N, C-alpha and C positions, 0 to 999 in steps of 0.2 A: 512452304511447308503448311500443312493442314493445321487447323486448331486443336484436332485431336492429337496430332503429332506433338505439337507445342505443349498441350496439357500433360501428356505422357512424360515428355521430357522434364517438364517442371516438377512433376511429382517425383521422378526418378533422382533429380538433383535436389529435391526438397527445397525449391525457391518458388516464390509467387509467379504465375504465368506472366504478369506485367514485366518482371525483370528480363524475360526473355525476348519480348517483343518492343521494348523500349528503343533499344539501339536503332532498329530499322525505322521506327517512326520519327526519330529525331534528325533524321538526314539521310540522303542517299550515299551509297558506298560507291566507289570507283567502279568501273567495269571489270577491272582485274584487280584483285586483292590477294597479295601473298600470304600464305599460311606458314609459319615457321615453328618449329618444334622446340619446346623448353621443357627439360626435366625439372628444373628447380624454379619455383614460383618466384624466389627471390631474384631470379634474373630480370623479371619484369620491373621490379624496383630499381635495379641497376640500369635498365635502359632508360627510365626516367630521369634519372639522377645524372648519368653520364652523357647519354646521346640527346637528351633534352626532348624525348617524346612525352606525350600526355596519355594517360591511362584512363579509358572511359568506361571499360566493362572488365570485370574479372570474376570467373566462378571458378573456385578450387574444390575438388572432391575431398571427402573427410580424410582420404589417405594422403592428401597434400598435392595430388596431381592436378596439373592445369587443365580444366574442363574447356574453358574457352576464355579468351582475353581479347580486347582491342585496344590498340595503342595507335596514336595518330601524331603527325608532324604536318602542321598546315592541313592542307585538304587530303594528305595521303594517310593510308591506314594499313596496318598488318593485323593480322590474326595470329594469335598465339595459342597452341595447344600443347598438351603433353604428348610425348612420343608413344606409339602405340606397336606392340609387337604384331598384333592381329592385323593392323593397318600398314605394316611394313615400314614404319617411320622411326627415326632416331635423330639424334643430335650429332653434330661434328665431333664433340667431346667423345662420345662413345664409338666413334670410328677412328680413334686416335687423333684427332685433329683434322681430318681431311674434310673439305668443305667443297659441295657439289653446286653452290650458286652464291651469289652475293647481291645484297640490297643496295641499289644506287639511289642516294638521296640528296637532293638539292638542298642547301642551306644558304642562308644570306651572306655568311662570313665563314669560309671554310677554315681560314687560319685561326679565327677565335674559337671556331668548334673544336679544332684539332687540340688546342692548347687546353680547353676545358676537359676534353676527353682524357689527354695525357695526364693532367693534374688529378683526375678522378679514378686513375688506374686502368684505362683501356690499353689493351695491347695494340700498338701501334704497328702495322705490318709495313705500310710504306709512308714515308714522310710527305708532306704536301709537295706537289709537283705540278708543272703546267704541261698539258697534253691535249691535243685535238680540240682546243678551244676552251677547255675547263682547267680550273685548278683544283686538284683533288688529293685525298689521302684515303688510305685503307686501314681499317681497324677491325679487331675481333671482339665480340662480346664474351662473357665467362663461359658461355657454352660452345665457343668456337665459330659461330656464324660470322662470315664476313660482311662487313658494312663499309660501302664506299660513299664518301661524303664529297660534294662537288659544289663548286660555284662557277658560273659561266665568266670567262675573261671578257673584258671590254674590247 
C-alpha cells in the first residue's frame, strides 16, 4: 500500500497514520491470514474472553462497524472486519446460521479450552473427541462462525 493510500485511509478513519502502519512494523504476518466478518464489535471482546485470543488492533467506525481488527493466538492471526453489502460479505448469523468455513486452531490443552469455552457461554457443536491423531471439539461464536480447537494425540 502506498504512503498516499495510507494517508488517505488515515484521514478517512480520522486516526494517525502511525496507527495504520504499526501492526506491520511490529512483526510479520503468516503467509495466509483468514479474514472473518463480524457485525458486532462486541464479538471481538467475546473471542478474547471465551476463546483466549489476544487483540492487537481495533478500528471501529463512528457508526460502530468494525473497520479492521487483528486477533492473535500464539503465532496465528485472524483479521476481522464488518460485513459489506458492496463486498458481498456477511456473517453466518445473517444466513440463518449457515457456515461456509471453519477455523482450525491448535491449543495446548483442548479439554481445558473446551471447559473454559463452555463455562463462558460458547455454543458447543461437538464435544471433544479423538479422530485422525487429534483430540478436537467444535464451537460457534456469537455470530455463528465455526471454530475447531485441537491438540495432537501422543
